[in-house]
C-alpha positions in Angstrom: 162.3 128.1 62.9 163.4 125.5 61.3 167.3 126.0 60.9 167.5 126.3 64.9 165.5 122.8 65.1 168.0 121.2 62.9 171.0 122.5 64.5 173.8 120.1 63.8 176.1 121.0 66.8 173.5 119.9 69.3 171.8 116.6 69.5 169.0 115.9 72.1 168.9 112.4 71.3 172.2 111.6 71.6 171.8 109.4 74.4 175.7 108.6 74.7 176.2 112.0 75.9 173.1 112.2 78.1 173.5 109.7 80.4 177.4 108.4 80.6 177.6 110.1 83.3 175.3 106.8 84.8 177.0 103.5 85.4 174.6 100.7 84.3 173.3 100.0 87.5 172.4 103.8 88.3 170.8 103.7 84.9 168.3 100.6 85.7 167.7 102.5 88.7 166.5 105.7 86.8 164.6 103.1 84.3 162.2 101.7 87.0 161.5 105.0 88.3 160.7 106.4 85.6 158.9 103.5 83.9 157.1 103.4 87.2 156.4 107.6 86.7 155.5 106.7 83.2 151.7 105.2 84.6 149.5 107.9 86.4 147.4 105.8 88.3 151.0 104.5 89.9 151.7 108.1 91.1 148.3 108.8 92.3 148.4 105.5 94.1 152.1 105.8 95.1 151.5 109.3 96.4 149.0 108.5 98.9 150.5 105.5 100.6 153.3 107.5 100.8 151.5 110.2 102.3 149.8 107.7 104.9 153.0 106.2 105.6 154.8 109.5 106.6 151.5 110.3 108.7 151.2 106.9 110.0 155.3 107.3 111.2 156.0 104.0 109.0 159.9 103.6 108.0 159.8 104.0 104.7 162.5 107.5 104.9 165.0 104.9 103.5 162.8 103.5 100.8 162.6 107.4 99.6 165.7 108.4 100.1 167.6 105.9 98.1 164.8 105.3 95.1 162.5 108.9 94.2 164.3 111.5 96.5 168.0 110.0 95.3 166.7 111.1 91.4 165.3 114.4 92.3 167.5 116.1 95.2 171.1 116.5 96.3 171.3 115.4 99.4 170.2 116.4 102.8 172.5 119.2 103.4 174.7 121.4 101.4 177.6 119.2 102.7 175.7 115.9 101.5 175.5 117.5 98.1 179.1 117.8 97.7 179.0 114.4 95.8 176.4 115.9 93.3 177.6 118.7 92.4 181.4 116.9 91.5 179.6 114.7 89.2 177.9 117.4 87.5 181.3 119.5 87.6 182.8 116.5 85.6 180.8 116.7 82.8 180.9 120.3 83.1 177.1 121.1 84.7 177.0 123.7 87.5 174.4 123.2 90.2 172.6 125.5 91.8 171.2 125.0 95.5 167.8 124.7 95.9 166.9 124.7 99.7 163.6 122.9 98.9 161.9 122.7 102.6 158.3 124.1 102.9 159.0 125.4 106.9 156.6 126.9 109.1 155.0 130.2 108.4 156.6 132.4 111.2 159.4 134.8 111.3 162.0 132.1 113.1 161.5 129.9 110.6 161.5 132.4 108.1 165.1 134.0 109.3 165.8 129.9 109.8 165.6 130.0 105.6 167.3 133.4 105.0 169.8 131.9 106.9 170.7 128.7 104.7 169.8 130.5 101.8 172.9 132.7 103.0 174.9 129.4 103.4 174.7 128.2 99.7 175.7 131.8 98.8 178.8 131.2 100.8 179.4 127.9 99.0 178.8 128.9 96.0 181.8 131.8 96.4 184.4 128.6 96.7 183.2 127.9 93.7 181.8 129.7 91.1 182.2 128.2 88.4 180.8 124.6 89.8 177.7 126.1 91.7 176.8 129.7 89.7 173.8 130.9 91.0 171.6 130.8 94.7 168.0 130.6 94.3 165.3 131.4 97.0 161.5 131.8 97.1 159.7 135.5 98.5 157.3 133.2 100.1 160.2 131.4 101.9 161.5 134.1 104.0 157.7 135.8 104.3 154.4 135.2 104.8 152.2 134.3 102.1 149.2 136.3 103.4 150.9 138.9 103.8 152.5 139.4 100.7 149.3 138.5 99.2 147.3 141.8 101.3 150.7 143.9 100.0 149.9 143.6 96.5 145.7 143.6 96.9 145.2 145.9 99.6 148.6 148.3 100.7 146.4 150.4 101.8 144.7 148.7 104.6 148.1 147.7 106.2 148.4 147.4 110.0 151.5 148.9 111.5 152.3 145.2 112.8 152.2 144.4 109.1 154.0 147.2 107.6 156.4 145.9 110.2 156.7 142.2 109.1 156.8 143.4 105.4 159.9 145.2 106.2 161.8 142.6 107.7 161.0 140.7 104.4 162.3 143.0 102.4 165.1 143.3 105.0 166.0 139.4 104.6 165.5 140.2 100.8 168.4 142.4 100.4 170.5 140.8 103.0 170.5 138.0 100.9 171.1 139.9 97.9 173.7 142.4 99.0 176.0 138.9 100.4 175.7 137.5 96.8 176.7 140.9 95.5 179.9 141.0 97.9 180.4 137.3 97.0 180.4 137.6 93.6 177.2 135.0 93.1 174.4 135.9 90.8 171.2 135.2 92.7 167.1 134.3 91.6 164.1 135.4 93.3 162.0 132.3 91.8 158.8 133.4 90.5 155.8 132.4 92.4 151.6 132.9 92.1 150.3 135.9 90.2 148.4 137.5 93.5 152.1 138.0 95.3 154.4 138.2 91.6 154.2 141.8 91.5 156.0 142.4 95.2 158.3 140.1 93.8 158.8 141.7 91.0 159.3 145.1 92.9 161.5 143.7 95.4 163.8 142.1 92.6 163.2 145.5 90.2 164.8 147.3 93.7 167.9 144.9 94.1 168.5 145.1 90.5 168.9 149.2 90.7 171.5 148.2 93.8 173.5 145.1 93.2 173.4 145.3 89.3 176.1 148.0 88.8 179.6 148.3 87.4 178.4 146.3 84.3 177.8 143.1 86.4 174.6 141.2 86.7 173.7 139.5 90.2 169.8 139.3 91.0 167.6 137.5 88.4 164.1 138.3 88.4 162.1 135.3 86.8 159.4 135.9 84.0 157.0 133.2 84.0 156.1 133.0 80.4 152.7 131.5 80.4 151.3 134.3 81.6 150.3 137.2 78.8 151.5 140.0 80.6 155.0 138.8 81.3 156.8 139.3 78.0 155.9 142.8 77.7 156.9 143.0 81.5 160.6 141.8 80.6 160.4 144.1 77.2 159.3 147.0 79.7 161.9 146.1 82.6 164.6 146.6 79.8 163.5 149.6 79.1 163.8 151.3 82.2 167.0 149.7 83.2 168.6 150.8 80.3 167.3 154.4 81.1 168.8 153.9 84.6 171.7 152.7 83.5 171.3 149.1 85.6 171.7 145.6 84.2 168.2 143.5 84.5 168.6 139.7 85.1 166.4 137.4 83.9 165.4 133.9 84.0 162.6 132.6 81.5 160.4 130.0 82.5 156.9 128.5 80.9 155.1 128.7 84.3 154.0 126.3 87.2 151.0 126.9 89.0 148.7 126.7 86.0 145.2 124.9 88.0 146.1 126.9 90.9 146.0 130.1 88.6 142.8 129.0 86.4 141.0 127.9 89.3 141.3 131.1 91.6 140.5 133.4 88.5 137.2 131.1 88.2 136.3 131.2 91.4 136.9 135.1 91.7 135.8 135.8 88.6 138.6 137.6 87.1 140.8 137.2 83.9 143.0 134.2 83.8 146.6 135.9 83.7 147.4 132.6 81.7 147.2 132.0 78.1 145.2 130.5 76.8 146.7 127.6 75.0 150.4 126.2 76.0 151.2 127.1 71.8 150.5 130.9 73.2 153.0 129.9 75.7 155.6 128.5 73.4 154.8 131.8 71.0 155.4 133.9 73.7 158.7 131.8 75.3 160.3 131.9 71.9 160.0 135.5 71.8 161.0 136.3 75.0 164.5 134.5 73.8 164.7 136.6 70.6 164.2 140.1 72.4 166.7 138.7 74.5 169.1 137.5 72.2 168.8 141.3 70.9 169.1 142.9 74.1 172.3 141.6 76.0 173.5 144.9 76.4 171.2 145.3 79.7 170.1 141.9 79.6 171.6 138.7 81.1 169.3 135.1 81.1 168.9 132.0 81.8 166.3 129.3 80.4 164.7 127.4 82.7 163.4 125.1 80.4 162.7 121.7 79.2 161.2 122.2 75.9 164.3 121.1 73.6 163.2 123.3 70.6 163.3 127.0 72.7 167.0 125.5 73.7 167.8 124.7 69.6 166.3 128.7 69.2 168.3 130.2 71.8 171.6 127.9 70.7 170.6 129.4 67.0 170.0 132.4 67.4 173.6 132.8 69.6 175.7 131.4 66.4 173.6 134.0 64.2 174.4 136.7 66.2 178.3 136.0 66.4 177.7 135.1 70.4 179.8 132.3 72.2 178.2 129.2 73.5 180.1 129.9 76.9 178.9 133.9 77.0 178.5 134.3 80.5 175.2 136.3 79.7 173.1 133.2 78.7 172.3 129.9 81.0 170.7 127.3 80.7 168.9 125.1 83.5 167.3 122.1 84.2 165.9 120.4 87.5 168.4 117.3 88.4 167.2 113.8 88.0 165.0 115.6 84.3 166.0 115.8 80.7 169.5 114.9 81.0 169.3 114.6 77.4 169.4 118.9 77.2 171.6 119.4 80.0 174.6 117.1 79.4 174.3 117.5 75.2 174.6 121.5 76.1 177.1 121.2 78.3 179.1 118.9 75.6 178.8 121.4 73.1 180.3 124.1 75.6 177.2 126.4 76.5 176.7 127.6 80.3 174.4 124.6 81.6 173.3 124.5 85.3 171.1 121.9 87.2 168.5 122.6 90.2 169.6 120.8 92.9 167.3 120.6 95.8 168.5 119.7 99.1 166.9 119.0 102.8 165.7 116.6 105.1 163.8 113.6 103.6 160.5 114.6 105.2 160.4 118.2 104.5 161.3 117.9 101.0 158.4 115.3 100.1 156.1 118.3 98.9 158.7 118.9 96.2 158.8 115.4 95.4 154.9 114.7 95.3 155.0 117.9 92.7 157.8 116.6 90.8 155.5 113.3 90.2 152.6 115.0 89.6 154.1 117.2 87.1 156.1 114.6 85.4 152.6 113.0 84.6 151.2 116.1 83.7 153.5 117.8 81.2 153.0 116.7 78.1 155.0 113.3 77.1 157.7 114.9 79.8 157.7 111.4 81.6 157.3 109.1 78.4 159.9 111.5 76.7 162.4 110.4 79.6 161.5 106.7 80.0 162.2 106.1 76.6 165.4 107.8 75.9 166.8 106.0 79.1 165.2 103.1 77.8 167.3 103.9 74.3 170.6 104.4 76.0 169.9 100.7 77.9 169.2 99.4 74.5 172.5 101.5 73.1 174.4 100.2 75.6 173.6 96.2 75.5 174.0 96.6 71.8 177.6 97.6 72.2 
């Protein structure tokens, strides 16, 4: 473990590389945003007043667009993300276009979202190196209530519900088929445990269909804060090896911890989340070890802002003689966060991509609120970002 952390080819404290893409004025703006986000009370009060202003129809869209939206989103449409795509590409960082609109819960909205994801695949197909993945949430193309019932009480489905779920399956297949035909890799994002089994089943169904002939097109997401996930990854690879297809795995720690714990307590079932973060970290790093040992059947993307895990993976690759740019291994972080990881990895020759959310400002506000709240709740995340930006400002001033 210590050798991984001492990897000499990577230095995540090198701010000259991490922020080389930011002008002095952009860096000052980023500094101010994280200075504010570093204060919990500012985030809470700010979130409250922004929600209120939107509800009252006050003209604050321009303010949001030029601050928090500009920091964490690529644009309001695929075309307006072009500047971000090109900026990232200059530093050899890929883009994952993430349609972050949380639409209405109806068939029309589900079809509209499906069509938008198809457009992201078409965009990726035109420049696969710069846009290496597409992504979608199954809950964006199907009712959460329906998915939950399919998982919990499939025997109670009415005929119209069976038809509705078949439409969900067809949308998933349409996206994966288009991705396969376009030679674009596609992530099925992870969601809450009470619908995740359905998502897993759909993802494996698609892998069997499209991860063939040596290609890995479809990726499921494994949330390692769930104590079952590491074994699920191991089992998935065992089945794939027997049935002669590839597994795509995006490894993340997890994003719904408060919601998961609350529901488990309310409904009195075993909490699906590890008791401590340390246990989650152990499983995440075990998943990295397992993945590097099973690259014959497995391709991975480490969706993490954890420096230690990235260093462990890089060191394991080196020990196993796996090239830094091996297409079976990618790293991914969110736009506007952990640039010290993304840009230093890319500079060292590793495959790196940023999740680039996009959509109309008003429609992606729920996403932005979560980013703000997560930055204050993740241990030291906003403080870490703020201190690195501060360090770079001081370095530039001194030079």
